[in-house]
C-alpha positions in Angstrom: -18.4 11.0 23.8 -15.3 11.3 25.9 -11.8 11.1 24.3 -8.5 10.8 26.2 -6.6 14.0 27.1 -3.6 13.4 24.9 -1.9 16.8 26.1 -1.6 15.8 29.8 -0.3 12.2 29.0 2.2 13.7 26.5 3.8 16.1 28.9 4.1 13.3 31.6 5.3 11.1 29.0 8.2 13.4 28.0 9.1 14.3 31.3 10.2 10.5 31.2 13.4 9.4 29.9 11.6 7.0 27.4 10.5 9.5 24.8 10.8 8.3 21.2 12.1 10.6 18.5 12.3 10.7 14.8 14.7 8.8 12.6 15.0 8.7 8.7 13.3 6.1 6.4 12.5 6.1 2.6 9.6 4.3 0.9 10.8 2.8 -2.1 7.5 2.5 -3.6 7.4 6.3 -4.0 10.9 7.5 -3.5 9.7 9.7 -0.7 12.1 9.9 2.1 10.4 10.8 5.5 11.3 11.5 9.2 9.2 9.6 11.4 8.8 6.8 13.9 7.7 3.1 13.8 5.7 1.8 16.7 6.6 -2.1 16.9 3.8 -2.8 19.3 1.1 -0.8 17.6 2.7 -1.6 14.1 2.0 1.9 12.9 4.6 4.0 11.1 4.1 8.0 11.1 6.4 10.0 8.8 6.4 13.7 7.7 8.2 15.7 4.8 8.4 19.5 4.8 9.5 21.8 2.0 12.8 23.7 2.4 12.4 26.8 4.6 11.3 29.8 2.9 10.4 33.4 3.8 7.5 33.5 4.3 7.3 29.7 5.3 5.4 27.2 3.4 1.9 26.1 4.8 2.0 22.5 3.7 3.7 19.1 4.3 3.7 15.4 3.1 2.5 12.8 5.7 2.4 9.0 5.8 0.3 6.8 8.1 0.8 3.0 8.0 -1.3 0.8 10.3 -2.8 -2.6 10.2 -6.0 -2.7 8.0 -7.7 -4.9 10.8 -7.9 -1.7 13.1 -11.4 0.0 13.2 -9.7 3.3 12.6 -6.3 5.1 13.3 -5.3 8.8 13.8 -2.9 11.4 14.0 -2.5 14.7 15.8 -0.1 17.0 14.1 -0.2 19.3 17.2 0.4 16.5 19.7 -2.8 16.7 21.7 -6.8 16.4 20.9 -8.3 19.7 21.5 -7.3 22.6 19.0 -5.1 20.6 16.9 -5.1 19.4 13.5 -6.2 15.8 13.4 -6.5 13.2 10.8 -8.5 10.0 10.8 -8.0 6.8 8.5 -9.5 3.5 8.0 -10.1 1.2 4.9 -13.5 0.8 3.0 -13.9 -1.8 0.0 -10.1 -1.3 -0.9 -10.3 2.5 -0.6 -8.3 4.7 1.8 -10.7 6.9 3.8 -8.8 9.8 5.2 -9.8 13.3 6.1 -8.9 16.2 8.6 -10.8 16.8 11.7 -10.5 19.4 14.6 -12.2 19.6 18.0 -12.6 22.3 20.6 -12.3 19.8 23.5 -11.9 16.2 24.2 -15.2 15.3 22.4 -15.8 13.7 19.0 -13.8 15.5 16.3 -15.8 17.0 13.5 -14.5 17.4 9.7 -12.2 20.5 9.6 -12.5 22.9 6.6 -9.6 24.5 5.4 -6.8 21.9 4.7 -6.6 20.4 1.1 -5.7 16.7 1.1 -4.0 15.0 -1.9 -3.4 11.4 -1.5 -0.3 10.2 -3.2 -0.3 7.3 -5.8 1.5 4.9 -3.2 -1.5 5.0 -0.9 -3.0 1.7 -0.8 -5.0 -1.1 1.0 -4.2 -4.6 1.0 -5.2 -7.7 3.2 -2.8 -6.7 6.0 -2.1 -3.1 6.1 -3.4 0.4 5.1 -1.0 3.0 3.8 -1.9 6.8 3.4 0.7 9.1 2.0 -0.7 12.4 1.5 0.0 16.2 0.8 -1.6 18.5 3.1 -1.8 22.1 2.1 -2.8 24.9 4.4 -1.9 22.6 7.3 0.8 24.3 9.2 -1.6 26.8 11.0 -5.0 25.8 12.1 -7.5 27.2 14.5 -5.9 27.2 18.0 -2.4 26.4 16.9 0.4 25.5 14.6 3.0 23.3 13.4 6.1 23.8 15.5 4.5 26.4 17.5 4.9 28.8 14.5 8.7 27.9 14.1 9.2 25.3 11.4 12.7 24.9 12.5 12.0 23.9 16.0 10.4 20.8 17.7 6.9 19.3 17.4 5.3 16.6 19.4 3.2 14.2 17.3 0.5 12.0 18.6 -1.0 8.9 17.0 -3.9 6.7 18.0 -5.7 3.6 17.1 -9.0 1.9 17.7 -7.8 -1.8 17.3 -11.3 -3.4 17.6 -14.2 -0.9 17.1 -14.9 0.1 13.6 -16.2 3.5 12.7 -20.2 3.9 12.4 -20.3 4.2 8.7 -16.9 3.3 6.9 -18.3 4.6 3.7 -18.5 8.0 5.0 -15.3 10.1 5.8 -17.3 12.1 8.2 -18.5 9.1 10.2 -18.9 9.1 14.1 -16.3 7.0 15.7 -15.6 5.5 19.2 -12.7 6.6 21.4 -9.6 5.0 20.5 -8.0 2.4 22.8 -4.5 3.0 22.0 -2.2 5.9 21.6 1.5 7.1 22.0 3.8 10.1 20.9 7.0 10.8 19.4 9.3 13.9 19.0 9.8 15.3 15.7 12.8 17.5 15.2 11.7 19.8 12.5 15.2 20.8 11.5 15.6 17.5 10.1 12.3 17.2 8.3 12.9 19.9 5.3 13.8 18.2 2.1 15.0 19.8 -1.0 13.3 17.1 -3.0 10.0 18.1 -2.0 8.7 19.4 -5.2 9.6 16.3 -6.9 7.7 14.4 -4.4 4.4 16.2 -4.8 4.2 15.9 -8.8 2.7 12.5 -8.5 -0.4 13.6 -6.4 -3.9 12.2 -7.2 -7.2 11.9 -6.0 -7.5 15.3 -4.4 -10.2 16.3 -1.9 -10.8 18.9 0.6 -11.8 18.8 4.3 -15.7 18.5 3.2 -17.2 15.1 4.4 -16.5 13.2 1.1 -14.4 10.0 0.3 -11.0 9.9 -0.8 -9.5 7.0 -2.5 -6.2 5.4 -3.7 -5.5 2.4 -5.8 -6.0 -0.9 -4.1 -3.3 -3.5 -4.3 -2.9 -6.9 -2.9 0.9 -6.6 -2.9 2.2 -3.2 -2.5 1.2 -2.2 1.1 3.8 -2.8 3.9 4.2 -5.6 6.4 4.3 -3.7 9.4 6.8 -0.9 9.0 7.8 1.8 6.3 6.5 0.9 2.9 9.0 -0.5 0.3 9.1 -2.3 -2.9 8.1 -6.2 -2.6 10.3 -7.4 -5.5 12.0 -10.5 -4.8 13.9 -11.1 -7.9 16.9 -13.1 -7.7 19.9 -10.8 -7.2 17.7 -7.8 -6.3 19.3 -5.1 -3.9 17.9 -2.5 -1.7 18.8 1.0 -1.8 19.9 3.4 1.1 17.0 3.7 3.7 14.9 1.0 1.9 13.6 -1.9 3.8 15.6 -5.1 4.0 14.2 -7.3 6.5 11.2 -7.7 9.1 8.1 -9.7 9.8 6.4 -10.7 6.6 8.9 -9.0 4.4 9.3 -10.5 0.8 11.4 -8.0 -0.8 15.3 -7.6 -1.2 17.2 -8.6 1.7 20.6 -7.6 0.3 21.7 -4.0 0.6 23.6 -2.2 -2.1 27.4 -1.8 -1.9 28.5 -0.2 1.2 25.4 -0.4 3.1 24.4 -2.9 5.9 21.0 -4.2 6.9 20.2 -2.9 10.2 17.4 -4.0 12.5 15.7 -0.8 13.2 12.6 -2.0 15.0 13.3 -5.8 15.4 11.7 -8.0 14.6 9.3 -5.8 12.6 11.6 -3.8 10.4 15.1 -3.7 9.1 16.5 -0.9 6.8 19.8 -0.5 4.7 21.9 2.2 6.2 
């Protein structure tokens, strides 16, 4: 089974002037503020949070993947390439979030990867339109053949994300299932100096449904109303007079939550017409 050579494409992509970079957004369901990117064409959002810098450095991060639930599967490369990178695959199954770490020595089917410990956070969910996986990843900044930021957590990291928009995995009930090659992929640049958050310890206190890299399922509460429309997740309350806080979603395709920002903030179209944010 062949998989695209993401590294070569990434280098060519970043030589061009069209490279995307991270920007801040906050998930008002969880209160976690990420640095990430929303792809309006693939309707995917990828975000990261790192703990404050320490000596020795921490070996963990929080990440978020949001994608249409109709996709067969979606994926994330923390190292920006396919081979010798920490990978994550994600798909829904009977209202559950199926998420697991993988690794491959080359451009072949990536296998489940032992070492990382994944903890799905409580806002992870699946509804009729989207799947959202917010997760703490421990023992995840160094992996076989590479490391986050090439070992410098105050530098730069290329992030790759992929999707199989039509073909599902072979066995969606099995987190270690075989899967077909993705048909969509893209990249963005993550400035790690912007990703360290002093609130990190408070973000991880609500973790649930811990699993390791073994081929076993991870699950999160299912909801018909709390998953996002097509961009960073936010609360969906539409009570009269409700206002959105800084970095919260205030508009976009399918958005039914607050459209008025708190005093001093303006609703800005970040990825029109899919996502607007109070800034």
